[in-house]
N, C-alpha and C positions, 0 to 999 in steps of 0.2 A: 486692143492687147495686140493687134498688130504690131503697131512700134516695138512693145519689148517685145513681142515674137522675133523681127527681124532682129533686132541687137542680142538677142541669145543665140539665133541659128547662126549669127556670126561669131560667137564667141564662143560658141563648140567646135565650128567648123574647121576653125585656125588655132584655136588654143591661145590667142594673143586676148590683149586688151581692143573692145570695141572703140569704133571712132564716136565723138559726142554724140549723145542721144539730143534730139529737139522735140518740142512741144510747140505748139502754135502761139504765136506771139499772146497774149491777153491786153484787152482794152482797158481802156483809162475808166475808172467807176465813178468820174465826175464830168459832170456838161463843163465845169469851172476849171480850167486849164491854168494850175498857179506852176510861178517859177521854183524853184528848193529854197530862196534864197526868202519866199513868203508862207515857208510849212518848217513844221517842225517833225519830229520822230518820236513817238512814245514807243519805251523799250520797257518790257519786264521780263527777266527771265529767273527760273525756278529749277532747284533740283533737288532730290530726295534717294535716300537707298531704297526706299521701300519695305516692304514686311517679310521678304523670302532672302535677300543677300544681307552677306554682313556685311559689304562695304559698298560705297559708293565707286566705280569704275566709269562713271560717264565724268566729261568735263567740258568745258564750253568757254568760248573769249565774244566778251561785247567790245569791240570799237573801241579798246582804250581804256574802259572804263569800269571794266571786271575782267579778270584773269578769275576764274573758278580754281577755289583752295583743295588744293590733293585732298580726294576723299570725302568731303564735307557736302553739309546737306544747305542748301542755302536759296534764299531769296530776295528780290527788290526790283522797283523801278526807276526810274529816272527818264527825263523831256532832254533833246538835243536839238539843235539847228540840223535841219535837212540837206542845208547845201554843204558843197564839197564832197566828198569818198568815205564812207562806211563799211567795215567790212565785221561780221558777224560770223564764227563755227561752233559746231558742235560735235562732238566728237564720245562714242560711245565702246569702251574697252569691251574686249571680245571674252564675254564670259565663258569658265571652263577651261579658257586657255593661259598660259603663264604670262602674269604680270599685265594682266588688261587694262588697271588702273595705271599704272606707269605709261601703258602705250597712248592711253587715251590724254594724259596730262604732257606727254613729250611731244605728242601732235598739237594740242591747243599752244605749245610755247612755242612750236614754229611758226604759227600763225601770226603770233603775236609780234614775233622777231621780224616778219614779211610786212606789218606793217606800213612802216611809213614808205616801201617800194611802193605799195597798192595805193595809198593815199598819191602818188607824184606820176603814178603811172596813167597812162592813157588807155579807156575801155578796152581798145582793141591788147594789148598785152596781158590782160587778165587771165587768160587761158597759158600762155607761158609760164606767168607768176605763178599761180594757183599750181602748174604740175610740178613748180620748180619745190615748192613747199610738199607737196605728196613725195617727192622724191627724197628729199632732205629727212621728211618725218619717218618714212619708211627705212632709208638707211641706217639712222638713228635709234628706230624701235628695233630693228634686227641685232644693231652692236650691244644694245642693252639686254635681249633674252641671249646672246651667246655668252656675254659678259657674266650673266645670272644662273647660267648655265640650263636655262630653258629649252623648249623644242620648239615650241612655235607660239604665235601669239601676235594680237595688231587691235586696229581700232577701225571705227565707219572713221567716214569725213564726209561733213556736209557744213559749205561755206555761201555766203550770199555777202557778194559786192553792190553798193548802191552808189551811182551816181547818176547825174543831168537827168532824172525824172525815172531811171532804167533800175532794173535789177538783174544782178547776174548771179546764177544758180549752179555750183557746183556737188560731186559727192561719188563716193566711193560707199559701197554696202548696202545695209539697208534703213541710217537713220535718214527724216525724211525732212523735205522742203514742201510746204504748203504756201497756195494763195488764196487766201480770204477776201470777199467784194463784201465788202459791208455793205454796197448801195440795195443789191440783191439776196446777201445770203448766201450765194453761191460758194463753195471752196472748190480746189483742184487742186489732186498731188502734182508738183514740178519734177520730183522724183522719181526713178522705177527702179523695185527693190533690188542689189545686185544677191541673190541668191539663188541656193543649189533648184529649191521650189519652182521659181520661173523659169528657170531653164530647163527644168522637167517638162515644165505647162508648155513651152513653147517647142518645146521635140515630141509633146501629144504623149507623156508620160504620166505619171499618176505619182505627184509628191509625197513623201511623210510627214509627220508631223515634223520631225526633228529637220526637215528640211529648208523647210521657212526660216528657221534662223541658223545656215549653214550657208557661210557668206562665199562667193567665187573673186570678189574683188573687195581691199580692203590695206590700209595704210600695215606696211609692214610685212605683207606679202612675200613668198620667196620664190615661186614659179614666175614672177612676171620681173621682181628685182626694181629695179632704177627703171624699168619701161611703163610701169603701170602709169595711168592715163585717167584723170580726174574725166568722171564724165559731164556735160553740160547741158543744159536748154538752153534754145535763145532767148533773147533779153527781154524780159517781160518788164512791161510800162507798167510803173510803181505811181500812181496819181495820189491823191487826195481819197479819202475813204477806204484804203488799199492796206492789208495787212499779211504779212509773209511771217509762214511760223517755224520753225527750225525743232523737230523734235527729236526724240530717240524710241526706240522700240517699246520700252517701258508706258509709253502714251500709247501707241498704236495696238498696242497688244490688250489694253487695257479700254479702248475705247473708240468707236466709229469714226467714220468721217461724218455723218452726220451729228454727233455727239459732239464734235469739236466745233464742226461749224457753230452748235445751237450757244455754247459756251462763248466764241469769240464774238458773236451776236451783243451780248452783255457789252456796257459800254461805265460799267462802275466797276472798281476795284483792279487787281493785278489779273490778266486773260492768262500768264502764264502761269501764278500759284492756283486760279480755278482749275487749269489744267490739268496741275498737278495733283489737286487735291482729288478732282477725278479719276484720275487714275487710281489713287490709294484709294478712294470708296471702291471702284471696281475691281478689287484686288490685291495690286501694288506686289504682284508677283515679280519684279524687276525693279532696277532703277529707272529713274524716270526722271527726264530734263527737258525742259521746252523754252526757247529765246520766241519772244512775240513784239513785233516792230511795225506797228500802223503809223501811216503816214496822215498828218490833219493839216489844217491851215492856221495859219500862226493866229493866235489871238490880237487882237486889237491892241497896241499899246495906251496906257492909262496912265494916270500917276499914278497910280498903286503897284504897276510892275515894269515901266519903264526903266532900262536899264539893268532888270534884275536879269543875271545869269542863269545857265541850264547847268545842270549837274553834270 
């Protein structure tokens, strides 16, 4: 709690965006250290409107393989080589504000437009690039709202870049990124929610239920404008048996971290779809979106699979 408290004390005292947050680097979960060229990524994604909302205001981008279709519910899986760079993002349009579904779509498309820049860049350039994405998306969201006669609106922002056996996480708002260790079944939240509730807790105040979904940082915010900076954690070692989960609060409002970990322990089927189904079974009170990325050892080539292509 101390790291989160320090972050929001700084936020409240200076009125500006805080410096990037950090969490301790996590260990590899396997004694067998493999190069990325000898590994694969097993990716699943799922999104659903839920039972209460009329529209799906979530959007996501999966590494050039999928850009969420505006407002739709969908789920799928694919396998890809772990070598090289990979970029994933998930965005939750702000419910109750103007044009949330458009704000999240704009943000997803902006990350897509920067994809090749991330592929070509070295990891030390990722923070600068990610903040360019945030600035461009924020300006476009504010312009969209002005053109449509709205007053306020925006989107959360979560993104992960994978390269060289490391994961680089960035975020604004209360959509989350989790690291799951299949070796011991543990789960760790890499992000910290940018909400009024967390700010009040840091200041020793009691938050109201509404405060838990009132964001202090998001794409499209006008208070900081182009000066908003995505929070970041220390690069995380991402080896075999490691799993990353990007999700909107439609999942975390319905399932506890322990319930999420129990679902991720299962090895069959699509983990993103199972998480989505769990959130719907828990009430489905909001749009729910998940991206699950697991790194595993590539299967040995056989006469059957030699030369086969990943999706």
